[in-house]
C-alpha positions as CSV (number, residue, x, y, z in Angstrom):
1,S,83.2,84.9,95.0
2,S,79.9,87.2,95.0
3,L,78.9,90.1,96.5
4,R,75.0,89.7,97.0
5,R,74.4,93.5,98.0
6,P,76.9,96.4,97.1
7,P,79.1,97.5,100.7
8,K,77.4,100.5,102.3
9,T,78.5,102.4,105.2
10,A,75.3,101.9,107.2
11,P,73.9,100.1,110.6
12,F,72.6,96.5,109.9
13,P,71.4,93.5,111.7
14,R,73.9,90.9,113.3
15,V,73.0,87.5,112.2
16,G,71.4,85.4,115.9
17,A,71.8,88.9,117.6
18,N,69.5,91.9,118.8
19,E,72.5,94.0,118.5
20,T,73.1,96.1,114.9
21,L,76.8,97.0,113.5
22,T,78.0,99.4,111.5
23,T,80.8,98.8,109.1
24,D,83.2,101.2,107.0
25,V,84.5,99.5,104.5
26,R,86.7,100.4,101.8
27,I,87.5,97.8,98.4
28,V,90.8,98.6,96.1
29,A,90.7,96.7,93.2
30,A,92.7,95.9,90.4
31,T,92.3,94.2,86.8
32,H,93.6,93.9,83.3
33,K,90.5,94.1,81.6
34,N,88.8,97.3,80.8
35,L,86.0,97.4,82.5
36,T,84.2,100.2,80.5
37,E,84.4,97.4,77.8
38,E,83.5,94.6,79.6
39,V,80.2,96.7,81.3
40,A,79.3,97.4,77.6
41,A,79.4,93.7,76.8
42,G,77.6,92.9,79.4
43,R,80.0,91.0,81.1
44,F,80.4,92.6,84.4
45,R,77.8,94.6,86.4
46,E,77.3,98.2,85.3
47,D,75.9,98.8,89.4
48,L,79.2,97.0,90.5
49,Y,81.5,98.8,88.1
50,Y,79.7,102.4,89.4
51,R,80.1,101.1,93.2
52,L,83.7,100.3,92.8
53,N,84.7,103.1,90.3
54,V,85.0,106.1,93.1
55,V,88.7,106.9,92.8
56,E,90.1,105.1,89.6
57,I,94.0,105.3,89.2
58,K,95.9,103.9,86.0
59,I,99.2,102.4,86.8
60,P,100.5,102.0,83.1
61,A,102.6,99.0,82.5
62,L,106.3,98.6,83.4
63,R,107.4,98.2,80.0
64,D,106.0,101.5,79.5
65,R,107.8,103.1,82.5
66,L,111.4,101.8,82.1
67,E,112.6,104.8,84.4
68,D,111.0,102.8,87.4
69,I,112.9,99.6,87.0
70,P,116.1,100.7,88.9
71,L,114.2,101.7,91.9
72,L,111.9,98.7,92.0
73,A,114.6,96.3,91.2
74,D,116.8,97.8,94.1
75,Y,113.8,97.6,96.4
76,F,112.9,94.0,95.7
77,L,116.7,92.9,96.1
78,Q,117.0,94.8,99.6
79,R,114.2,93.5,100.6
80,I,114.6,89.9,99.6
81,T,118.2,90.0,101.0
82,R,117.3,91.1,104.6
83,K,114.6,89.1,104.9
84,N,116.6,86.5,104.0
85,G,119.8,87.2,106.0
86,M,121.9,87.9,103.4
87,A,124.6,90.7,102.9
88,S,122.7,93.8,101.2
89,I,123.4,94.1,97.7
90,R,123.5,97.2,95.2
91,I,122.2,96.4,91.2
92,S,124.8,97.0,88.7
93,A,124.4,99.7,86.0
94,E,124.7,96.7,83.7
95,A,121.9,94.3,85.3
96,V,119.4,97.5,85.2
97,T,120.1,97.8,81.6
98,A,119.6,94.3,80.6
99,L,116.2,94.5,82.8
100,Q,115.5,97.6,80.9
101,T,115.6,95.5,78.2
102,H,112.7,92.8,79.0
103,H,109.3,93.4,78.0
104,W,108.1,92.3,81.3
105,P,104.8,90.9,80.6
106,G,104.1,89.9,84.1
107,N,105.1,93.7,85.1
108,V,106.1,94.5,88.4
109,R,105.7,90.9,90.0
110,E,107.8,89.4,87.4
111,L,110.2,91.8,88.3
112,E,110.4,90.7,91.9
113,N,110.3,87.2,90.9
114,T,113.2,87.5,88.7
115,N,115.3,89.1,91.4
116,R,114.5,85.9,93.8
117,T,115.3,83.9,91.0
118,C,118.7,85.7,90.3
119,L,119.7,85.4,94.1
120,R,118.6,81.7,94.4
121,L,120.2,80.5,91.7
122,G,123.8,82.7,92.7
123,I,123.4,84.9,89.4
124,F,125.4,87.3,91.0
125,Q,127.8,88.3,88.1
126,H,124.6,91.2,87.3
127,F,125.1,92.2,90.8
128,A,127.2,94.3,93.0
129,A,127.8,93.5,96.8
130,C,127.7,97.2,98.7
């Protein structure tokens, strides 16, 4: 997809009508690429970069913040069990240790999928029921 013009908060004519509309658009975007390098290499439009890069929030990879794994794993586990009408389960200390030794190339999404897979496969020996 493409943006013909960067989004603005300004009145614009509605297609096929005489009235004008006003929008207030916020775009939240994420990437694993270094966009400064991409702009310098000509692979990302500089004007779009500066239009989108109003507030930059850098979140380290999951492998660089192992202390977040217990909270995230428990959150995903509770969400998955609640959504599927299952009994509440808490993750054991042994499971947390095992999760913290993984490299997590897929980051948080991989952690969520790992929890889902363990539940589907019935791998409960690493989890303790509440």
